[in-house]
N, C-alpha and C positions, 0 to 999 in steps of 0.2 A: 086451398093449398094442401100439400101432402108432405110427409117426411120421406127421406131418401136414405137408403143404406149405401155406403161407399166402400172404397178399397180396403179399409182397415178392418172390415168385418172379421170377427174371430170365430164365427159359428158357435158361440157359446149358447145361443138361443135364450138368453135371459129376457130378451125383448119379446119373445113369442108369448110367454105366459102373461106379460103385462098388457098386451094389446087388447082393448075392450071389444074390438070388432073383428078379431081374428083375421087380420089382413096381411100377415107376414108368413112367407113360405120360403123354402120348405120347412116343415115342423119336424121335431124328433118323432120318428115313427113313419113319416112319409117316405115313399120309395126313393125320392131324390135326395133325402137328407144326408145319407152316408157319403155320397159322392159330391155333394154341392160344394162349390168353392166359396160361396157367400150366401147370405140370405137376402130377400127382396121384399119390398113393401108395395102393395097394390095401390097405385095413386087414385083409382076410382072409388076405393072403399075406405081409405084412410080418412079419419075425421079430424086430423090435425090436433090431437089431444096432447101429444108430447110424451106419453107414457113410455114409449120405446126409447126415446131420446134419454130420458132419465135413467132407464135400466141398462143402457149400453155401457159395458165396462171399459171399452177402448175408444170411445168418442168417434164411432164410425157413422153415426146417424146425424143428419142435418135436416132442418126445415128447408123445404124446397127453395124458398127465397134467400136462404143464407148459404147456399152451396158456393164454395170457393170456385173460381173460374176453372182451375185445373181438375175439378171433380164434377163439372157440369154434365159431362157425358153420362154420369150414373143416373141421371133423371130418366134417360131412355133405356139404360140397362135394366133398371127396376121395372119399368113399364113393359119392356120386351119380354121379360120372364112370364108375365101374366097374359100376354098375347099368345104365348105358346102353351101355357098351363093356366087356363081360365080358373079364376078363384071360385071355390065352392066352400063358403064359410061353414065352420062347425062350431057352434056356440055351446057345445057340451062342456061341462066343468072339467078342468084339468084333474088328473089323478091326485088324491091327497098325499101330503108328505108322509113318508113312512116314519112311524114313531114306535118306540119300545114300550112295552107295558111297564108301569112303575114298580110292580112287584118283583121285577127280575134283577134288581140291583144295578150296580154300575158296570157298564161295559168298558173295558180298557183295550185300546187299540194303539199299536206302535206302527208308525209309517216310516219306511226307509226312503228318503228322498223328500225334497221340498219344491219340486217343479209343479207345473200346472196339474198334472194327474194327481199327485199327492195332495195338492191344496184343494182341488175339487172334492176329493174323497173326505178330507178333514172337514171341510165346510158342511158336507151332507151328514157326516156323523154327528157334528155338534148340534144339529137341529133335530136329531132323532130321539133325544131323551137324555137320560143320565149317562153320559159318555165322557171318558177321559182319553185324550189323544196325546201321544208323544211323537214328535217329528224329529228325524235325524238327518243330518247332511254332513258329508265329509268336508265341505267347504265352510269357511267362516260366515258365509252369506246364504240366505234362502233364495228361492224362486227358480233355481235351475235354468233351463233354457229361456225362460221369460226374462231373465237378467243377462245371461251370457250367450243366448242364441239369436235373439231378435236383433235385426240390423239397427244400428244407432240412429239412422234417419227415420225409423218407425217408432218414435218415442211413445206415441199414443197407444201402441199395441202393448207396451209394458204396463198400461194403466190397469190391466187385470190384476196386477199385484197389489194395487191399492185396495181393490175389493177384498182380496184375501186378507190383507193386513187388518182391515176393518172388522172382518169376521173373526179374527184370531185374537181379539183383545181379552177374552175371558181366560180365567185361570184353568178352565177345563182343558185348554191346550197349552202344552209346553214345548219349547224348541231346544234341541241339543245340536247346535251347529259346531263345526270344526271337530266333529266326532264321527269316526268311521266305523260302521258295523263290520265286523270281521277283523278289525285291528284293535280298537279300544274296547269294544264290547263284542263278545262272540255272538254268532247267530243263535246258537242254542240258548245263551243267556238272555237274549232279547225275547225269544219265544217263550221263555219261562217267566217273563215280566209282563205279559199281556195276554188277554184272551185271544187276540188275533194280531197278526203282523201282515201289513200290506207292503209289498215290494213295488215301489214306483221309481225305479232307478234309471229309467230311460234306456237309451241305446248309445252308450258312450264311445263305442269303437266305430271306425269308419270302414266301409267296404273298399277293397283293393281292386286295381285294374288287372293285376297279374300279367304284366307285360315287362319285357326287358327294360332295364334302366329306371324302373319305378322308384327305386330307393336312392337315386342320385340326389345330391344337394340341389335344391331348387324345385324338387318334385315333392309337393306337400299335400296334406289332406285338408279338406274344407273344415273338418273338425278343429284342427289346430289354428287355422287362419282366422276363423270366426271367433274362437276363444281369445286369440291374441288381440284383435281389434276391439273386442268387447270387455277387455280387462279382467279375464279369468286369471286368478293369481297363479295357476299352474302353468301359464303360457306367456308370462310377461317377458321372459328372457329370450323368446324366439326372435330370430332375425331372418327376414325374407328379402330376397334379391329383387329389388324394384328398379334395377339400373337399365334394363332393356326397354325398348319402346312398345313391346308386346307381351301380354300375359295370355295364357290359354287355360280355360276352365273346361274340364271334361264332365259332362252332365248338364242337363238343362232344367233342373227343378228350381224352386224358389230360392234355395240357398245359393245356387249358381248366380241367380240374378242379384241377390244381395251383395255377393262378393264383387260382381262386375260394377255395381253402382258405387261401392266404396272405393274401388280402384280408379274410377273415372270422375267422381264428383269433385267439385271445387273444394279444396281443403278448408276454405273460409266458411263454406256451408257446413261441412262436417264439424267445424269448430263450435257450432251452435248446438251440437248434439252431445250425448254422453259418451262418445267414443273415447277409448283409453288415450291418455295423453301421449304415451310412448308410440302408439300407432299413428296418431295424428302427426307427430313429429316426423315419422318415417314417410308418411304419405305426402307431406309437404316437399320432401326431397325426391319423390318418385319421378321417374322418367317415362312411365307407362302412358302411351297415347292410344293404344288399341287393346281391347280385350276380345278374344275370340271364344265363343261358347259352342262346344261340340255336342250334338245330340245323336244318339245311336240310331234313333228312328226319325220319322218325318214330322212335319209341321202338325199333322192331325193327332200325333201321339205325344206331343211335347208335354213334359211333366210339370212345367210351371203353371200357375193359376192365371186365369184371364186378367183379374185385377192387377196383379203384379206385373204382368207383361205389358198391359196397356200403360201402366204408370211410367214405364221407362221412357215413353215418348215425351214426358214432361221434364226430363233432365236438361238443365241449362248447359249449353256448350258441349253436348254429347249427341252424336248421330247414332241412330239405331239402324243397322244395315241387315236387310233380309234380301236374299237373291230371288228375284221374281220367278226364276225357274223352279224354285221350291214350291210355288203356289199353283203349278200346273198339275192337275190330278187326273188319274185314269177314271174310267167309267165307274168302277167299284167304289173308289174314294169319293167321287162326286155324288153317288147315290147315298153313301153313308153320311156325308156332311149335310145332305138335304133331308135325310130320313128322320123319323121320330125317335129312332134309337140313339141318335147322337146327342150328347149332353148339350144343354143350352149354352154353356160356357164355351163350347167349341166354336160356335159362331162368333163369339166375342173375340176369341184368340185370332181367328182367321181375319176378322175385320181389322184388328190391330196390325197383323202381319202384312196385310195388303196396304194399309196406310204407310207402314215403314218402308215397304218395297217401292212405293211410289215417291218417296222423298228424295231430294237431291242433296248430296253431301255439302256441308258448309265449310268454307275455308277456316282453318284454325281449330276446328272442333276435334275432340276426341271421338272414338268410335267403339261401339259394342256391336260385334259382328256375330250373327247366328249362322251356323253351318249345320245342316240336318243330314241324316242318313250317313254319318261317318263314325268310325270307331278308331281309337288310338291303337297303334300296334307296337310302338317303341318310343321310349324317352331316350333321346340321343345325347351323348356327351361322354367325355373322358372321366373327369372328376366331378363335374356338375352339369346341369341341364344346358344344352345348346340349342336343341330343337325337339319337336314332337312329330313323329311320323304317324300317318293315319291312312285308313282305307275307306273307300266309299262302299256303302251297303246297298243292297236291293232288299225290298220288303216282300215277304210272301205270307200267305195266310190271311185271316180275317183282318179287315181294315182297323177295327177297334183295338186289336192287340196282335199286330203282325210280328213275325220273326225277322230279325235283321241278319242277312247273310252277306259276307264280304265278297267283293268282286276283285278284279285284278287292278283296279284303278286306285293308285296310291299317290300320296303327296306329303309335303313336309312344311312345317311352320317354324321359323326361327323364333326362339323365346328363351328367357332365362327363368321363367316361373311357370310351372304347370301345377294347377290345383285340381285334384280329383274331388268331384262333388257328386258321387254316384250312390250316395245313401249311407245311412248309419246302420249299426248292428249292435244288438245286445250281447252281453257277456254273461257267463255262468255266475250264479249267485249262491254262495255259502253252502255248497253241497246239495242244493235242491235239484230236482229233475230239470233238464235243460234240453230244448229242441235245437240242436246245433245247426240243422239245415236252415231253419227260419231265424235263428238267433233270438229266441224268446223263451220265457218260462211257459211250459205247456199248461193251459188252463181250461177249465170248463165252467162257464158262468162266473168267472172271476176267481174261482178256487184253483190253486196250483194242484196239479194231479201228477201221479206217478206214471210210469210207462204202461201200467195196466188200466189207467184212467181213474184210479181211486184217489180222492182228495187227500192231500197232506194235511193233517189236522191243524187248523188254526193259521194256515198260510195262504195268502191271497196275492194278487198282482193287479196293477193298474197302469195304464199308459203304454208307452212304446215297448216296455219289457213284456207286456201282456199281448199286444196286438201287432207289434212290428212298427217300424218308424214311418208312420203315415198320418196325415191329418194335420190340422192347425190347432192352435191353443184350445179353442172351444170344443174340439173333437173329444177332448179328454173328459168333458162333463158327463156325457152319456156313458162313456166307458167306466167312469168312477161310480156312477149310479148303479150299474150292474154289480160291481164288486161290493159296494156298501150294502146293497140289498141282500147279497149272499151272506155277508157277515151278520146282518140283523136276523135273517132267517135261522142261521146256525146258532146264534146266541139264544134266540127264542126257543129253539128246539133242544137246548141244553147239551149240544155236542162239542162245544169249544173247551179246550183244556183250561183248568183253573190256574191263574198265575201263582207262582210260588213266592214272589216278592212283591211288596206293595209299591206304591208310587214313590214314597220317600226313600225306600231302599234302592230303587232304580236310580234315583237322583244321586244318592250317595255313591253308588257303584260308578256311575259315569264320572263324577267329579274326582273320585279316587284314581281312576284310570286316565282321565284326560283333564288335568287342572286348567287347561286353556279352553275349556268348553265355552262356547258363546251362547248365552240364553237369549230369550226374546227381548228382554230389557237391554242387554248389551247390543243386540242387533239394532234396536231402535236408536241407540246412540250413534251407531255407524250411519244409519239412514239419515238422521238429522244432520250429521256432519257433512255428508256427501251433498245433500240438498242445499245446505247453507253455502257450501263452496260453489255449487252450481249457480245459485241465485246471484252471488257476487260476480260471477263471470258471464251471466246471461245464458246459462245452460240449464237443462233439467237437473243435472247433478254432475259432480266431478267424482268419478269412481276411484276409490282406493283400490289399487291393483296388486298389492303384495300382502301376503299373510301377516307380515310384521306390522304394516300400517293398519290393517284391519283390526288386529288384536290390540294394538296400542290404543286405538280409538275406542274399541269396545271396553277396555279396562277403564279409560277415563270416564266413560259414561256410567 
């Protein structure tokens, strides 16, 4: 028997280092790793030891005989990867963990943000030697998009936060939640309080469509819709019009698929997740029966990952609709899909699309409809959304990354809700250099650099604010490794500025400026309360969704 990696794989690669026979691919450093949508286990080499199962932070690995029925197809998905990429084991020892020399003293690092990129960086710093880490977040809760961005029906994906919580039990790490850098503590003051500051603030802004009517009531961003149903306290007061029978999502990445699932799932199923109570109540009253997902380019270029697309087919009471005409390819596209340059996951996406296209609709089912090669041109309505107009595109240029050009063929969809899910974007940070075109802090090897390419002393970046909004949770691990390596090199070389205030002085400053700061102990009280409420209701947790509730619970703890 072998072990099998399934849909929830986060690409963290924790399993790779634990495998005694080196049968998991792709590995960090392999050519396919940066673009891989998940990892795979070679069934012919796996010795059924279970080391990968124990290491997986998101419970994505199963013994072959224990695969749930809805995940059974991943047996062939894993084997298929090695049919295309035959395994060539490399039993050389992994590189040693970077450690600081003991005679260098204590390295102090402040991290702005507590999402996955920030947490991976903190985790790696804590094993590097004598290091003190201070983590800051403007919200009263940690974990960033791992708490407020992962879809509620993907509870196991949030399991990575349990790994972080376990690693952060030492006093070498302190948390300052409900504390905003730039408001409660100045950026300069923070930089004076540590040898190095890592900005891991993500990409909080959404990209716009830049079409007429985009700001009408009922036209919303995926950022706010996802934050609303996940209980982000900054979005609990949002109200969305779910009164029509159709919603339209512009963009076809994984976030679009998450929103489509939430809008079409049985509310009784959602009630077993940690979805925010206010969102669940609204979804119980929803009239939406159809969600249309618009993609600017074709099936071959769709942005969603193969595991998430395939999983849509397991939704009870929901038809997935793909036009068979979208699966007719010209000679260039046929050559690409059959060629070695096409990613392995492309074949998985196409197989799922072909399966969906061959299905017959079932009476009484809701529908998720995929439309490819279309772009929105106008959100229609007087004071609120009534419809969305769109144009059909033709694709020119290389099949792997073609340009979408509009035609004269236009159409319109009646709807009361348009959700733009066309990507996130970073925002400028504290007077630091900023690349406005890419929406990131400009960096070189994790170091923030000025327009001349010279590093800003003691300032680093990790995650989406460093590389742009792409990748899954585990993609941040390698990203953080690069940044932490730069900090360790710079500290060893003696080029980091010496802090002007010690750790106790920083704590005093924070508490004087923000009496409602939530530390790690207070957050643990919130965490216990949410989990206890969830256990009583048969759910993973019941989220406290307002700042007042969170602070009251933190104080009681």
